[in-house]
Structures are given as structure tokens and as C-alpha cells.
C-alpha positions as a Python dict, from the first residue, in 0.01 Angstrom:
ca = {
    (1, 'M'): (0, 0, 0),
    (2, 'K'): (142, -14, 347),
    (3, 'I'): (512, 86, 374),
    (4, 'L'): (670, -39, 696),
    (5, 'L'): (993, 127, 792),
    (6, 'P'): (1185, -165, 966),
    (7, 'L'): (1497, -156, 1164),
    (8, 'L'): (1790, -56, 937),
    (9, 'S'): (2008, -344, 843),
    (10, 'I'): (2373, -347, 940),
    (11, 'I'): (2460, -294, 573),
    (12, 'H'): (2211, -1, 540),
    (13, 'I'): (2321, 184, 847),
    (14, 'G'): (2682, 116, 773),
    (15, 'F'): (2646, 258, 430),
    (16, 'A'): (2462, 565, 565),
    (17, 'I'): (2725, 637, 830),
    (18, 'A'): (3015, 577, 596),
    (19, 'S'): (2864, 819, 353),
    (20, 'I'): (2810, 1077, 623),
    (21, 'N'): (3161, 1052, 757),
    (22, 'T'): (3339, 1069, 426),
    (23, 'E'): (3133, 1281, 194),
    (24, 'P'): (2870, 1507, 355),
    (25, 'D'): (2745, 1607, 16),
    (26, 'E'): (2677, 1241, -74),
    (27, 'A'): (2509, 1159, 254),
    (28, 'I'): (2157, 1035, 243),
    (29, 'N'): (1918, 1329, 294),
    (30, 'T'): (1551, 1388, 283),
    (31, 'H'): (1561, 1520, -74),
    (32, 'G'): (1785, 1259, -219),
    (33, 'D'): (2020, 1536, -344),
    (34, 'Q'): (2385, 1441, -405),
    (35, 'Q'): (2643, 1711, -450),
    (36, 'Q'): (3007, 1663, -549),
    (37, 'E'): (3143, 2001, -457),
    (38, 'C'): (3342, 1926, -149),
    (39, 'S'): (3450, 1647, 76),
    (40, 'L'): (3461, 1651, 453),
    (41, 'D'): (3837, 1653, 460),
    (42, 'E'): (3872, 1929, 197),
    (43, 'A'): (3591, 2163, 315),
    (44, 'C'): (3399, 2072, 626),
    (45, 'E'): (3685, 2009, 859),
    (46, 'N'): (3876, 2313, 732),
    (47, 'G'): (3573, 2540, 762),
    (48, 'S'): (3589, 2648, 394),
    (49, 'F'): (3362, 2588, 116),
    (50, 'E'): (3332, 2710, -240),
    (51, 'V'): (2998, 2707, -418),
    (52, 'N'): (3028, 2671, -790),
    (53, 'I'): (2722, 2859, -916),
    (54, 'T'): (2668, 3163, -1137),
    (55, 'T'): (2597, 3470, -914),
    (56, 'L'): (2254, 3593, -979),
    (57, 'T'): (2237, 3914, -1185),
    (58, 'S'): (1995, 4075, -940),
    (59, 'T'): (2114, 4093, -577),
    (60, 'I'): (1960, 4238, -277),
    (61, 'S'): (2107, 4530, -98),
    (62, 'N'): (2250, 4490, 254),
    (63, 'K'): (1967, 4695, 386),
    (64, 'A'): (1657, 4495, 308),
    (65, 'T'): (1406, 4677, 100),
    (66, 'T'): (1033, 4618, 69),
    (67, 'T'): (983, 4328, -174),
    (68, 'A'): (604, 4277, -171),
    (69, 'H'): (586, 4405, -531),
    (70, 'R'): (862, 4182, -680),
    (71, 'H'): (982, 3824, -690),
    (72, 'I'): (1332, 3703, -594),
    (73, 'K'): (1470, 3385, -753),
    (74, 'S'): (1655, 3179, -495),
    (75, 'E'): (1910, 2897, -548),
    (76, 'V'): (1701, 2702, -293),
    (77, 'P'): (1347, 2842, -309),
    (78, 'F'): (1130, 2885, -7),
    (79, 'P'): (845, 2632, 16),
    (80, 'V'): (506, 2820, 19),
    (81, 'I'): (350, 2838, 360),
    (82, 'P'): (9, 2671, 351),
    (83, 'P'): (-274, 2923, 424),
    (84, 'K'): (-387, 2731, 729),
    (85, 'I'): (-35, 2719, 874),
    (86, 'I'): (-30, 3100, 830),
    (87, 'A'): (-356, 3111, 1014),
    (88, 'V'): (-231, 2897, 1299),
    (89, 'L'): (90, 3103, 1338),
    (90, 'H'): (-108, 3425, 1339),
    (91, 'E'): (-387, 3278, 1561),
    (92, 'D'): (-628, 3398, 1295),
    (93, 'W'): (-894, 3151, 1410),
    (94, 'D'): (-1177, 3280, 1183),
    (95, 'V'): (-974, 3183, 879),
    (96, 'I'): (-978, 2828, 1008),
    (97, 'D'): (-1336, 2818, 1131),
    (98, 'P'): (-1626, 3059, 1083),
    (99, 'K'): (-1676, 3045, 1463),
    (100, 'G'): (-1311, 3003, 1549),
    (101, 'K'): (-1253, 3337, 1720),
    (102, 'E'): (-1588, 3320, 1914),
    (103, 'M'): (-1523, 2970, 2038),
    (104, 'I'): (-1172, 3040, 2150),
    (105, 'E'): (-1259, 3361, 2323),
    (106, 'K'): (-1531, 3191, 2527),
    (107, 'I'): (-1301, 2904, 2627),
    (108, 'S'): (-1031, 3160, 2722),
    (109, 'R'): (-1277, 3306, 2992),
    (110, 'I'): (-1284, 2972, 3176),
    (111, 'D'): (-1039, 2986, 3466),
    (112, 'G'): (-990, 2610, 3463),
    (113, 'A'): (-873, 2628, 3099),
    (114, 'V'): (-624, 2909, 3114),
    (115, 'E'): (-482, 2868, 3464),
    (116, 'F'): (-439, 2491, 3473),
    (117, 'A'): (-93, 2342, 3406),
    (118, 'H'): (-127, 2068, 3148),
    (119, 'A'): (151, 1861, 2994),
    (120, 'R'): (385, 2135, 2882),
    (121, 'T'): (165, 2438, 2843),
    (122, 'P'): (-152, 2568, 3013),
    (123, 'F'): (-455, 2360, 2925),
    (124, 'F'): (-608, 2631, 2715),
    (125, 'T'): (-289, 2654, 2494),
    (126, 'H'): (-300, 2271, 2451),
    (127, 'L'): (-667, 2285, 2341),
    (128, 'T'): (-603, 2555, 2080),
    (129, 'G'): (-287, 2377, 1965),
    (130, 'T'): (-488, 2051, 1901),
    (131, 'F'): (-754, 2260, 1720),
    (132, 'G'): (-493, 2427, 1502),
    (133, 'T'): (-322, 2101, 1415),
    (134, 'L'): (-651, 1934, 1310),
    (135, 'S'): (-740, 2240, 1110),
    (136, 'A'): (-410, 2240, 924),
    (137, 'W'): (-483, 1873, 841),
    (138, 'D'): (-799, 1977, 678),
    (139, 'Q'): (-1022, 1779, 916),
    (140, 'P'): (-1399, 1830, 892),
    (141, 'E'): (-1566, 2086, 1113),
    (142, 'E'): (-1702, 1843, 1371),
    (143, 'V'): (-1351, 1679, 1406),
    (144, 'R'): (-1149, 1998, 1449),
    (145, 'R'): (-1407, 2145, 1680),
    (146, 'A'): (-1412, 1828, 1894),
    (147, 'G'): (-1032, 1870, 1910),
    (148, 'L'): (-1084, 2216, 2059),
    (149, 'L'): (-1265, 2062, 2361),
    (150, 'H'): (-1152, 1702, 2335),
    (151, 'T'): (-1104, 1660, 2708),
    (152, 'A'): (-1369, 1908, 2817),
    (153, 'Y'): (-1551, 1611, 2967),
    (154, 'S'): (-1222, 1458, 3094),
    (155, 'G'): (-1091, 1140, 2928),
    (156, 'D'): (-989, 782, 2986),
    (157, 'L'): (-651, 906, 3113),
    (158, 'F'): (-712, 1280, 3186),
    (159, 'Q'): (-906, 1289, 3518),
    (160, 'F'): (-1015, 1656, 3510),
    (161, 'Y'): (-1300, 1827, 3335),
    (162, 'L'): (-1432, 2170, 3233),
    (163, 'F'): (-1788, 2049, 3174),
    (164, 'D'): (-1979, 1782, 3354),
    (165, 'S'): (-2069, 1500, 3120),
    (166, 'N'): (-2359, 1404, 3342),
    (167, 'N'): (-2502, 1758, 3346),
    (168, 'E'): (-2741, 1830, 3066),
    (169, 'E'): (-2701, 2207, 3107),
    (170, 'D'): (-2320, 2161, 3057),
    (171, 'R'): (-2374, 1950, 2757),
    (172, 'D'): (-2614, 2207, 2609),
    (173, 'E'): (-2350, 2474, 2666),
    (174, 'V'): (-2096, 2272, 2470),
    (175, 'K'): (-2347, 2202, 2194),
    (176, 'D'): (-2415, 2583, 2158),
    (177, 'L'): (-2039, 2639, 2146),
    (178, 'L'): (-1923, 2361, 1909),
    (179, 'G'): (-2239, 2235, 1738),
    (180, 'E'): (-2419, 1905, 1804),
    (181, 'Q'): (-2193, 1684, 1592),
    (182, 'A'): (-1874, 1817, 1736),
    (183, 'E'): (-2007, 1793, 2096),
    (184, 'A'): (-2115, 1433, 2039),
    (185, 'L'): (-1764, 1340, 1932),
    (186, 'A'): (-1607, 1535, 2222),
    (187, 'Y'): (-1855, 1358, 2459),
    (188, 'L'): (-1745, 1013, 2333),
    (189, 'F'): (-1385, 1120, 2340),
    (190, 'G'): (-1409, 1212, 2710),
    (191, 'T'): (-1637, 933, 2843),
    (192, 'T'): (-1522, 619, 2664),
    (193, 'H'): (-1215, 399, 2694),
    (194, 'R'): (-1027, 429, 2365),
    (195, 'G'): (-792, 136, 2420),
    (196, 'P'): (-975, -126, 2217),
    (197, 'L'): (-1034, 104, 1913),
    (198, 'C'): (-820, -37, 1632),
    (199, 'H'): (-599, -204, 1895),
    (200, 'F'): (-500, 144, 2011),
    (201, 'K'): (-375, 43, 2360),
    (202, 'D'): (-169, -257, 2227),
    (203, 'V'): (4, -37, 1963),
    (204, 'V'): (91, 231, 2216),
    (205, 'N'): (228, -27, 2451),
    (206, 'N'): (436, -179, 2172),
    (207, 'I'): (267, -516, 2209),
    (208, 'R'): (169, -514, 1840),
    (209, 'P'): (323, -310, 1556),
    (210, 'D'): (-2, -232, 1358),
    (211, 'S'): (-332, -80, 1431),
    (212, 'V'): (-592, -271, 1235),
    (213, 'C'): (-946, -153, 1258),
    (214, 'S'): (-1220, -419, 1302),
    (215, 'T'): (-1406, -517, 982),
    (216, 'N'): (-1723, -507, 1193),
    (217, 'E'): (-1949, -204, 1127),
    (218, 'T'): (-1941, -113, 1494),
    (219, 'H'): (-1700, -116, 1792),
    (220, 'T'): (-1824, -186, 2141),
    (221, 'I'): (-1620, 13, 2395),
    (222, 'E'): (-1654, 89, 2762),
    (223, 'H'): (-1858, 400, 2847),
    (224, 'R'): (-1885, 530, 3200),
    (225, 'G'): (-2199, 733, 3128),
    (226, 'S'): (-2427, 452, 3002),
    (227, 'E'): (-2636, 213, 3215),
    (228, 'S'): (-2494, -90, 3027),
    (229, 'G'): (-2133, 32, 3079),
    (230, 'T'): (-2067, 2, 2706),
    (231, 'W'): (-2135, 199, 2386),
    (232, 'D'): (-2137, 104, 2025),
    (233, 'V'): (-1957, 330, 1779),
    (234, 'D'): (-1925, 295, 1396),
    (235, 'R'): (-1586, 278, 1223),
    (236, 'K'): (-1603, 637, 1104),
    (237, 'T'): (-1659, 764, 1464),
    (238, 'A'): (-1377, 541, 1590),
    (239, 'A'): (-1141, 683, 1331),
    (240, 'N'): (-1243, 1043, 1417),
    (241, 'I'): (-1183, 978, 1786),
    (242, 'L'): (-837, 842, 1705),
    (243, 'I'): (-736, 1125, 1462),
    (244, 'V'): (-819, 1372, 1746),
    (245, 'T'): (-608, 1144, 1967),
    (246, 'I'): (-308, 1178, 1736),
    (247, 'A'): (-329, 1555, 1726),
    (248, 'D'): (-379, 1556, 2104),
    (249, 'Y'): (-68, 1357, 2181),
    (250, 'L'): (138, 1521, 1909),
    (251, 'D'): (83, 1860, 2081),
    (252, 'Q'): (201, 1744, 2422),
    (253, 'M'): (458, 1473, 2349),
    (254, 'V'): (743, 1517, 2597),
    (255, 'E'): (881, 1254, 2834),
    (256, 'S'): (811, 1465, 3143),
    (257, 'N'): (442, 1526, 3121),
    (258, 'G'): (292, 1761, 3370),
    (259, 'W'): (-59, 1614, 3423),
    (260, 'K'): (36, 1255, 3367),
    (261, 'H'): (351, 1242, 3585),
    (262, 'H'): (336, 1526, 3830),
    (263, 'Q'): (-28, 1569, 3923),
    (264, 'S'): (-86, 1214, 4037),
    (265, 'E'): (-110, 1140, 4412),
    (266, 'N'): (256, 1086, 4466),
    (267, 'G'): (390, 1323, 4205),
    (268, 'G'): (666, 1243, 3955),
    (269, 'D'): (999, 1079, 4014),
    (270, 'S'): (1188, 1359, 3842),
    (271, 'L'): (1166, 1742, 3867),
    (272, 'Y'): (927, 1919, 3636),
    (273, 'P'): (973, 2025, 3361),
    (274, 'G'): (1261, 1784, 3294),
    (275, 'N'): (1507, 1841, 3018),
    (276, 'G'): (1246, 1862, 2738),
    (277, 'I'): (1348, 1542, 2565),
    (278, 'P'): (1092, 1437, 2307),
    (279, 'E'): (882, 1123, 2388),
    (280, 'V'): (918, 823, 2170),
    (281, 'G'): (574, 812, 2010),
    (282, 'F'): (582, 840, 1632),
    (283, 'Y'): (581, 461, 1605),
    (284, 'W'): (223, 446, 1731),
    (285, 'L'): (109, 778, 1591),
    (286, 'S'): (200, 649, 1235),
    (287, 'A'): (58, 301, 1305),
    (288, 'V'): (-274, 434, 1420),
    (289, 'C'): (-286, 681, 1126),
    (290, 'Y'): (-237, 391, 887),
    (291, 'G'): (-509, 181, 1064),
    (292, 'I'): (-776, 449, 1041),
    (293, 'R'): (-697, 603, 700),
    (294, 'D'): (-972, 419, 513),
    (295, 'H'): (-1234, 547, 749),
    (296, 'L'): (-1148, 920, 754),
    (297, 'D'): (-1336, 1175, 546),
    (298, 'V'): (-1001, 1351, 492),
    (299, 'I'): (-668, 1169, 508),
    (300, 'P'): (-408, 1406, 646),
    (301, 'S'): (-72, 1438, 466),
    (302, 'I'): (125, 1335, 772),
    (303, 'F'): (323, 1002, 758),
    (304, 'N'): (306, 999, 375),
    (305, 'H'): (-75, 1037, 386),
    (306, 'C'): (-94, 775, 659),
    (307, 'Q'): (71, 508, 448),
    (308, 'T'): (407, 484, 618),
    (309, 'V'): (465, 314, 961),
    (310, 'I'): (776, 368, 1173),
    (311, 'S'): (898, 91, 1402),
    (312, 'Y'): (950, 154, 1775),
    (313, 'D'): (1319, 79, 1749),
    (314, 'D'): (1377, 322, 1456),
    (315, 'D'): (1176, 583, 1642),
    (316, 'K'): (1383, 544, 1960),
    (317, 'Q'): (1713, 537, 1786),
    (318, 'S'): (1613, 847, 1590),
    (319, 'R'): (1521, 1027, 1906),
    (320, 'D'): (1847, 917, 2095),
    (321, 'S'): (2076, 1012, 1799),
    (322, 'Y'): (1917, 1357, 1796),
    (323, 'W'): (1929, 1403, 2170),
    (324, 'K'): (2296, 1299, 2183),
    (325, 'V'): (2380, 1598, 1969),
    (326, 'V'): (2157, 1829, 2176),
    (327, 'T'): (2308, 1729, 2510),
    (328, 'E'): (2674, 1654, 2403),
    (329, 'E'): (2729, 1915, 2143),
    (330, 'R'): (3045, 2049, 2292),
    (331, 'S'): (3220, 1707, 2318),
    (332, 'L'): (3125, 1590, 1966),
    (333, 'T'): (3307, 1684, 1645),
    (334, 'E'): (3101, 1830, 1368),
    (335, 'K'): (3160, 1517, 1173),
    (336, 'E'): (3000, 1312, 1455),
    (337, 'Q'): (2712, 1553, 1487),
    (338, 'I'): (2638, 1532, 1111),
    (339, 'T'): (2652, 1150, 1134),
    (340, 'L'): (2404, 1143, 1429),
    (341, 'L'): (2166, 1401, 1284),
    (342, 'N'): (2154, 1232, 944),
    (343, 'T'): (2088, 902, 1121),
    (344, 'S'): (1800, 1063, 1303),
    (345, 'A'): (1653, 1207, 991),
    (346, 'I'): (1683, 868, 803),
    (347, 'L'): (1508, 665, 1079),
    (348, 'N'): (1226, 915, 1132),
    (349, 'P'): (1186, 1119, 803),
    (350, 'F'): (888, 1310, 935),
    (351, 'I'): (1052, 1541, 1190),
    (352, 'G'): (1224, 1867, 1080),
    (353, 'E'): (1439, 1932, 1379),
    (354, 'P'): (1733, 1718, 1273),
    (355, 'N'): (1741, 1908, 940),
    (356, 'M'): (1726, 2236, 1118),
    (357, 'L'): (2043, 2142, 1327),
    (358, 'L'): (2220, 2018, 1019),
    (359, 'S'): (2138, 2346, 843),
    (360, 'Q'): (2324, 2535, 1123),
    (361, 'I'): (2627, 2310, 1114),
    (362, 'Y'): (2662, 2338, 735),
    (363, 'Y'): (2616, 2717, 761),
    (364, 'R'): (2907, 2734, 1003),
    (365, 'Q'): (3116, 2538, 756),
    (366, 'K'): (3030, 2781, 482),
    (367, 'N'): (2839, 2500, 300),
    (368, 'Y'): (2558, 2737, 221),
    (369, 'L'): (2399, 2522, -44),
    (370, 'H'): (2357, 2230, 197),
    (371, 'A'): (2253, 2471, 475),
    (372, 'A'): (1978, 2598, 258),
    (373, 'K'): (1855, 2253, 151),
    (374, 'E'): (1833, 2131, 507),
    (375, 'A'): (1645, 2441, 615),
    (376, 'R'): (1401, 2393, 329),
    (377, 'A'): (1361, 2022, 423),
    (378, 'A'): (1292, 2125, 777),
    (379, 'L'): (1022, 2378, 670),
    (380, 'E'): (847, 2121, 442),
    (381, 'K'): (827, 1871, 734),
    (382, 'F'): (707, 2137, 983),
    (383, 'Y'): (432, 2252, 733),
    (384, 'T'): (317, 1889, 680),
    (385, 'L'): (311, 1796, 1046),
    (386, 'A'): (164, 2124, 1158),
    (387, 'S'): (340, 2079, 1487),
    (388, 'C'): (694, 2040, 1612),
    (389, 'W'): (850, 1730, 1775),
    (390, 'D'): (1113, 1903, 1993),
    (391, 'K'): (892, 2097, 2241),
    (392, 'R'): (1176, 2297, 2387),
    (393, 'R'): (1067, 2566, 2142),
    (394, 'S'): (727, 2645, 2001),
    (395, 'F'): (612, 2537, 1656),
    (396, 'G'): (607, 2903, 1547),
    (397, 'Q'): (975, 2949, 1664),
    (398, 'W'): (1090, 2638, 1474),
    (399, 'V'): (922, 2763, 1164),
    (400, 'A'): (1049, 3111, 1197),
    (401, 'F'): (1417, 3009, 1265),
    (402, 'S'): (1412, 2763, 969),
    (403, 'R'): (1286, 3046, 744),
    (404, 'M'): (1566, 3274, 874),
    (405, 'M'): (1826, 2999, 807),
    (406, 'L'): (1697, 2951, 448),
    (407, 'L'): (1705, 3328, 389),
    (408, 'R'): (2062, 3364, 524),
    (409, 'S'): (2199, 3069, 334),
    (410, 'N'): (2039, 3193, 3),
    (411, 'R'): (2187, 3543, 58),
    (412, 'M'): (2536, 3398, 111),
    (413, 'L'): (2495, 3178, -201),
    (414, 'E'): (2422, 3501, -395),
    (415, 'G'): (2748, 3654, -276),
    (416, 'Q'): (2606, 3920, -54),
    (417, 'E'): (2824, 4081, 200),
    (418, 'R'): (2611, 3968, 500),
    (419, 'S'): (2347, 3702, 537),
    (420, 'I'): (2124, 3946, 715),
    (421, 'P'): (2147, 4327, 723),
    (422, 'V'): (2254, 4373, 1078),
    (423, 'K'): (2591, 4373, 1260),
    (424, 'D'): (2704, 4141, 1537),
    (425, 'P'): (2489, 4251, 1840),
    (426, 'N'): (2734, 4081, 2075),
    (427, 'D'): (3030, 4310, 1979),
    (428, 'L'): (2961, 4637, 2149),
    (429, 'N'): (3296, 4790, 2045),
    (430, 'Y'): (3168, 4893, 1704),
    (431, 'V'): (2852, 5064, 1827),
    (432, 'N'): (2802, 5421, 1710),
    (433, 'Y'): (2439, 5485, 1776),
    (434, 'N'): (2433, 5783, 1545),
    (435, 'K'): (2525, 5570, 1255),
    (436, 'L'): (2374, 5226, 1349),
    (437, 'V'): (2174, 5095, 1055),
    (438, 'L'): (1841, 4939, 1161),
    (439, 'S'): (1637, 4690, 961),
    (440, 'D'): (1258, 4679, 941),
    (441, 'L'): (1143, 4339, 1033),
    (442, 'R'): (856, 4366, 782),
    (443, 'D'): (1107, 4406, 506),
    (444, 'V'): (1294, 4090, 617),
    (445, 'I'): (969, 3893, 610),
    (446, 'Q'): (864, 4051, 278),
    (447, 'E'): (1194, 3923, 134),
    (448, 'M'): (1118, 3575, 252),
    (449, 'K'): (768, 3600, 93),
    (450, 'A'): (925, 3728, -239),
    (451, 'R'): (1154, 3424, -242),
    (452, 'E'): (845, 3195, -185),
    (453, 'A'): (668, 3330, -504),
    (454, 'V'): (925, 3191, -756),
    (455, 'Q'): (965, 2809, -760),
}
């Protein structure tokens, strides 16, 4: 059943903001948790917070010890990292695909891939990012491999190519690399006009809110390589082209886009790389995902398994609320920041970054329980999306920082002396290098993994 997230009514948004302003523990959050342990006036504004829980009998020493052999029960447990997310973070491509390392090594030797500035990263990094995202979504081999070279033959918007679609030797090289099915899909991706597929163009341009695939068995689309100028594709192929499109755009979605805005004839109207503000695009990503779900071999878990659609207005307000905190942090009170970030998370419940910022604010307020819950919510969303929304930091960094915040919050909930076994690196007055205690990073990560094991 389709769930459409409409614009919040005045009553709804008024309730949400009133809840956030008066009782942060009763504010609407992604888990639906409601706590009664403090109010904004009593705790948050005064910077004090008491957590009413029983201290765990087994605590961790200030110096982290190797925990691979034991489990640690946490007040707010770590969500388990999906194996394919681990593979993406470690760039362990053979775990994702039996030819993963071989394919990526060959592409990495192409100067045009590695040394070309794409939207926000070099072209090669974008290609592997798209491949990794599709793999984390459990897409079939031909789909994820097509994602690895989705614009190898150029595209309807991207006017550069690594392989000439009119050259049979080039096509044979791509077939040897990806396999015939994946090459055929990459060929269609790069040589056809995707706009008519499931009303893709109209949804992106916000002309219509839904992406409904035709009930016809085939779609006729423009094709620059055929004599007739058109090409017929079946619904499954159309859906596969569009799921690659979703992963493609998700990897590069920033308002200041390198190839689109700055490599045109006249260049962009603002300096690259811009301020990094996320592009408003989840409205059409979610709509297209909903429109193609019945024609995919594997429905990804994003957007509630492609069942939920975000409106353009909600998407934009979510982005703007988040960005106001990012750009005006020093002039906003923490109460105002919490209001804006919760609004962002309510309007777009599929992005983890608002939760990650909330976690930091609650941690500063010594509201460690809420800090841990927000960090966990952020991780769950990052693992599901297999990408980040705020591209100012990499996906791996967002995940790593969220895990650190969850670890620190749990350690403070357990009454430990410090949230992490190191001293303030910015205060050089204390330093005695003969007595400075160092921490093994492997031990820190092992502690996180031990906290994952018990749910």
C-alpha cells in the first residue's frame, strides 16, 4: 500500500514544535520513544541531566581492553553492521562480487576515470560508490555491475564517455569486464533518454508527484544509436535502469554539481565546490522507487521498501531546517537547534544526519540516553540507505562518528569516568609524555563490536 507523506498540517507541525520546545524527551523521534526523566527547563537549559538506571555490574576499564572474546550489554545496543556495508567501508570488493576487485582494478587504470572531476568526487570514486550502494541494496549481479560503469558510454545528461558505444571493440571490452547482461544494461543506460520511463522526467521536475510505470509490456524510448531513433525496453529493464539511476544520483546529490554546473560551456554561476548543501531530491528518489518496486527482482529496503513517498515541500523544508542549524549554529539556542533538527527528521525520516547532530547536542547537555538513541537511529538509517545525504563528509565518516557517539554515550550511561579512554588533546598543559596513556584503536573498535553482539 502506498504511503504518501504529505505536507504537515498546521496542527501536526505545531504539536511537534511545541513538544520539542517544552519536553525534549517527549519530542517526536524516529523510534517513537518517550522519556519522562527531564524537561528542557530543568535539565537541557541548565546543562545537567540525571539518568535513572541501574549501573551495570560489569563496567569497562578506562583503558579499553580487547573485547573480541566477550559481549558487552549496552543500555542502547549497537545495531549490527550489515556484512555488505562492512565490505563497502573496507572496499573489500570481492565480498560484494566475485569479480569485484578485478573489475575495479581495471577501471582504476583508466586515466579518464581516476583523473576526471565529477560531481563531488573523481569519476572513479563515483562509479565505485554507485556500485557499492547497489550491492548493499542486494541488487542482482547485472544491475550492480551496470552501476559500476553506468555512464561508461556517457548518458542522456552526462556528455563524456570512457568507452565508445559505437565501437564494437569497446563494447566487447566492457562485456569481458562486466558480463553480457550488465554491459547491455549499461549500454541502454548510456545511450537512451530516460525521461519517459515511468514519468521519470516529470517527477524530477516536480510536474507530477508520482512515478507510475506503464502497464504496457514495453516502453519505447529515444535511442541515439539505433537507425529508427527509438528502442523498446520491457518493464523489468526500465526498472533496472531507474534503480541504477537512484543509486547514481544518491551518490552525487549536492546543489553545486561539478560536471553539471561547472563543466558546461559557460561554467557555473557560483564558485565550486559551493557550501556543500544537500540537493533537494528525496521526493523524486522515493517516488521513482515506489513506481518501479513491482518490476524489480529485489526491492531495496530504502524508503520503507519503496512504499513511502516524500513530497517535494516536505523534502525541501527538511533540508532547509537542517541547513539552518549547520550554517547558523552559533546564533541559535540549543532549544532552537533541537526544534529544527527534529523537524528535519520528521519531514524526511530516511536521513541519519539530523539524528547525528541531535546526538551531539544531547551529549553536551549530559542527556546521554537520548544522545545514544539518536546515534543509534542515525546508524540504522545510514545502514539502510548505504549512503549519506550530507556530502560534506564521506559515508564512512558519518558511520564512524555515529558509532563513536553511541559508544561514548553508553559509557557515560554506565557511570564510567570518561566516555573514551583519552585525555583532552587540546589542553597541552597536562602533557607528560613519559606517562601519557595511549589507546589501541583496534581495542576501541572491538568494544563497539562487542556491544553489537548483545541485542
